[in-house]
C-alpha positions in Angstrom: 7.4 -11.4 -14.0 8.8 -7.9 -14.8 10.6 -5.5 -12.4 8.4 -2.8 -11.2 10.2 -1.2 -8.5 14.0 -0.7 -7.7 15.5 1.1 -5.2 19.5 1.6 -4.8 21.1 0.9 -1.5 22.3 4.6 -1.1 18.7 5.8 -1.2 19.0 9.6 -0.1 22.7 9.2 0.2 23.0 6.7 2.9 22.2 3.1 3.5 18.4 3.6 4.2 17.8 0.1 3.3 19.9 -1.5 5.8 21.0 -4.1 3.4 24.3 -4.7 1.1 22.4 -4.8 -2.0 19.6 -2.8 -3.8 16.0 -3.8 -3.7 14.3 -5.4 -6.8 10.5 -5.9 -6.7 8.7 -7.7 -9.6 5.1 -7.6 -10.4 3.0 -10.3 -8.0 5.6 -10.1 -5.2 5.7 -8.9 -1.6 8.3 -6.8 0.1 8.0 -6.9 3.9 9.6 -3.8 5.7 9.9 -4.2 9.5 11.3 -2.5 12.6 11.1 0.6 14.8 9.5 3.3 12.9 12.1 5.9 14.6 14.9 3.7 13.3 14.1 3.9 9.5 10.9 2.6 8.6 9.0 6.1 8.6 12.0 7.7 6.7 11.6 4.7 4.1 7.9 5.2 3.8 8.3 9.0 3.3 10.9 8.8 0.7 9.2 5.9 -1.1 5.9 7.6 -1.2 7.5 11.0 -2.3 6.8 13.1 0.9 10.6 13.6 1.0 12.6 14.1 -2.2 15.5 12.0 -2.5 19.0 13.1 -3.0 21.7 10.4 -4.1 20.2 7.1 -4.9 17.4 6.2 -7.2 13.9 4.8 -7.2 12.7 3.5 -10.4 9.1 2.7 -10.8 7.9 0.5 -13.6 11.1 1.7 -15.8 10.6 5.3 -14.7 13.2 7.1 -12.4 10.8 8.7 -10.2 13.5 9.7 -7.3 12.3 13.4 -7.0 8.8 12.9 -8.1 5.9 14.3 -6.0 3.1 11.9 -4.3 0.5 13.1 -6.7 2.9 12.1 -9.7 3.6 8.7 -8.0 0.0 8.1 -7.6 -0.6 8.7 -11.1 2.1 6.4 -12.4 0.8 3.4 -10.1 2.0 3.6 -6.7 -0.5 3.8 -4.1 0.5 4.5 -0.5 -2.2 3.7 2.2 -1.1 5.3 5.5 -1.5 3.6 8.7 -3.5 6.7 10.1 -6.9 6.2 8.6 -7.9 9.4 6.5 -11.4 8.5 5.6 -14.2 11.0 6.0 -16.8 9.9 8.5 -19.7 11.4 6.7 -19.2 9.9 3.4 -19.8 6.2 2.5 -17.5 3.8 1.2 -19.1 4.2 -2.4 -19.0 8.1 -2.2 -15.3 7.8 -1.3 -14.8 5.6 -4.6 -16.7 8.3 -6.8 -14.7 11.0 -5.1 -11.4 9.3 -5.6 -12.0 7.9 -9.0 -14.3 10.6 -10.5 -16.3 7.9 -12.0 -19.8 8.0 -13.0 -22.8 5.7 -14.2 -21.6 2.1 -15.4 -18.0 2.8 -14.7 -18.6 3.8 -11.2 -20.7 0.5 -10.8 -18.0 -1.4 -12.3 -15.3 0.0 -10.0 -17.8 -0.7 -7.2 -18.0 -4.4 -8.2 -14.3 -4.6 -8.5 -14.1 -3.3 -4.6 -16.7 -5.8 -3.6 -14.9 -8.7 -5.3 -11.7 -7.6 -3.7 -13.4 -7.5 -0.1 -16.6 -9.4 -0.2 -17.5 -8.1 3.3 -18.1 -4.6 2.1 -21.0 -5.7 -0.1 -23.4 -4.8 2.5 -21.6 -1.7 3.9 -21.0 0.5 0.9 -24.1 2.8 1.4 -23.2 3.3 5.1 -21.5 6.4 6.3 -17.7 5.2 7.4 -18.1 6.9 10.8 -20.6 4.3 11.7 -18.2 1.3 10.7 -15.9 -0.2 13.1 -12.2 0.2 12.9 -11.5 -2.9 10.9 -14.1 -2.2 8.4 -12.6 1.2 8.0 -9.4 -0.3 7.6 -10.6 -2.7 4.9 -12.5 -0.2 3.0 -9.4 1.9 2.9 -7.1 -0.7 1.7 -9.9 -1.8 -1.0 -10.1 1.7 -2.4 -6.3 1.6 -2.3 -6.4 -1.5 -4.5 -8.9 -0.3 -7.0 -7.6 -0.2 -10.6 -4.8 -2.9 -9.8 -1.9 -0.3 -9.0 1.7 -1.2 -10.0 2.8 -0.9 -6.5 0.6 -0.9 -3.2 2.4 0.3 -0.3 0.5 -0.5 3.0 1.6 0.9 6.8 0.3 -1.3 9.7 -2.6 -3.0 8.1 -3.4 -5.3 10.8 -2.9 -2.7 13.8 -6.2 -2.6 15.9 -8.0 -4.9 13.7 -9.9 -7.9 15.0 -8.6 -11.3 14.1 -11.5 -12.3 11.8 -10.9 -8.6 9.7 -7.4 -9.6 9.8 -8.2 -12.5 7.7 -10.4 -10.7 5.4 -7.3 -8.2 4.7 -4.8 -11.3 4.3 -7.4 -12.6 1.4 -7.7 -9.2 -0.1 -3.6 -9.0 -0.2 -3.7 -12.4 -1.8 -6.0 -11.0 -4.5 -3.9 -8.1 -5.2 -0.8 -10.0 -5.7 -2.5 -12.6 -7.7 -3.8 -9.7 -10.3 0.1 -8.8 -10.7 0.5 -5.7 -8.2 3.6 -5.7 -6.1 2.8 -5.0 -2.4 4.8 -3.5 0.2 3.7 -4.2 3.9 5.4 -2.0 6.7 4.9 -3.3 10.2 6.8 -2.7 13.5 6.7 -6.4 14.0 6.0 -8.7 11.1 2.7 -10.6 11.4 4.1 -13.3 8.9 0.9 -13.8 7.6 1.8 -14.0 3.9 5.3 -15.2 3.0 7.5 -12.3 1.7 9.7 -12.5 -1.3 11.9 -9.7 0.2 12.6 -8.5 3.6 13.9 -5.0 4.7 14.7 -5.3 8.4 15.7 -1.9 10.0 16.5 -3.7 13.2 19.7 -5.0 11.4 22.6 -2.7 11.2 25.0 -2.4 8.4 
């Protein structure tokens, strides 16, 4: 395994990580982030995804210092952030979202669609249905699967199980296991950990340092 993400403990000039040592995440590893969103989780996600520019402290992605990079640059470098607030357009199908996000056509689009279906088999019969007609759990699955397309270096997901039925939660868990097996690092942020997959590293914002 190789190191794909490193965060210093003085991220943004204070101990935003609530731990004594820096975080080092390797390919195929899971980092669990939990705690009250008003107590640090939201701030951590904003820094990690580039929505807030870091001050003292470092964020190294796949060997590059990306502490001051924008969300667009981070996305291009392989950090994908899937927000807990669903942002799919209800009038578009899953396939149309895939084409819009990847700019692929023809055989390349078909190959990407096959990858998405392999990642989440339940989507096979839903790809040509407008997202607005899907259940909340199906929309969540679609959004997560779209984020995982192309095997990102780091996939960051915010409250992936919230409001999702148990059978859909099992499908999400299977998708995460697939993402990890392909070498992507995974960061799951939840107010209360579901403990569905054993984490390699934990940041607990309920812990005071």
